[in-house]
Steps between C-alpha positions, in 0.01 A plus 500: 500500500723278302732262693808678354394833651419335833849346517655835405316682780598233757865538399476876535354464850763249610803684358519774771464235774778288350725809449442609858596149622819499295590850624451394862712191442783710354479738792518210742804355322672839506417535872654158571832574329545859622669496841501759782760776462660495843693203633691455830743210516658305788811335360724214616816407311778238505312253718676223303838663560773400748376725777729355766815514289770721643817615331779245563823604667709493182257743332457734789871558547622491142604839370391435142205684344373183332455342844310810609265433205436150639416658834262731321317209338476311831321796666298596193343155480371493852125511570347852475154649527354822368206714405396613153242720329374472140294752306334300223372666186347178353782389266781710657599533860742705708640327806714584796647271765710509811696207646674434826703199612712426802680202652703406802722194520717353772706183461840330546679425174739218405797698634339533846435870453192647661316696231218755541364675194204718413378690200230752397385576149259756352366524146262747342383471141276643231385319187261476205311189386275399211206277606276260315175430693282198496206410724709359787859548376721788409833458323747784522843597363713807570803639677597650837772743607622448857736681734645298787723521806648215702701492823667183635719450803686183617690457826729202540658403828782246549563423862705246699631498855808699400404669172219718374435692180196688369428604142224731382396525138261774378357504144293784361342468157288751304389490141218456252340222297302476175268201498294383197221276628202282412231358723150366555223615734206287604180665634360293784233766564406813310713706735769254600767326294822301537790551262854384430768624262845432358759774451837537330696742718798710382663631822768765518649604834780674682616388846734559786669227701655566842689229694613543858730236654586504872759271657446525874838335570707716269384855444758551222320232294174706481398581142240728345429488129252681286442517128234593242393291205220467248331209326205375304284186510252360246268217589147359471293502818381532763506149652125484550270798523132545589286809528158538665316782326200704608307686227270797538 
């Protein structure tokens, strides 16, 4: 048999083996970039925020809606934690998340008033993201819609040997937010990843503010005030976020 025919036969014999190897390599690459569909997230947010900041006296007892917006931002930027779930369809994902935050502060301000304050905040959201997968990294971009509710109460007491007053301020917020986002996810293991993201939030809310003032020395000086207002807030945040994600 001529050398030309021998080489031709060898090439024919090696071609299926080479093709099989290439096919297996492509399957392996596809397997590496395709991630599990289900994802459970443990989320922490605003750990770089001013978690111990309380609303100052001149904001708490000002009857201007703008000052109420400042109060809203103070409580919104406190540390919060939450749970999330993602359903990933390779390039697209649907995600849901729930947040809860609370705080309790007690201090004496510059005017020698004893101040006690607390707040609770709930958020629930649903969103859609587009994902670009690599071997160990996933980049994602999308948007969330959130509904939230916040309650804050502050009690201020001024007391001397002959004089005592007590003021109680109650704020109730409820509203919604639209949040475009982008983020990155790093796979430490095949079924565990850590992610962070940055969002631009457009908040819209309505609120009620009730103020109760009691003068224990002069009952005629007692005052109760209540009014409704609405507002909006746009900002980039949160002040530090991390999510621990479990994939299955």
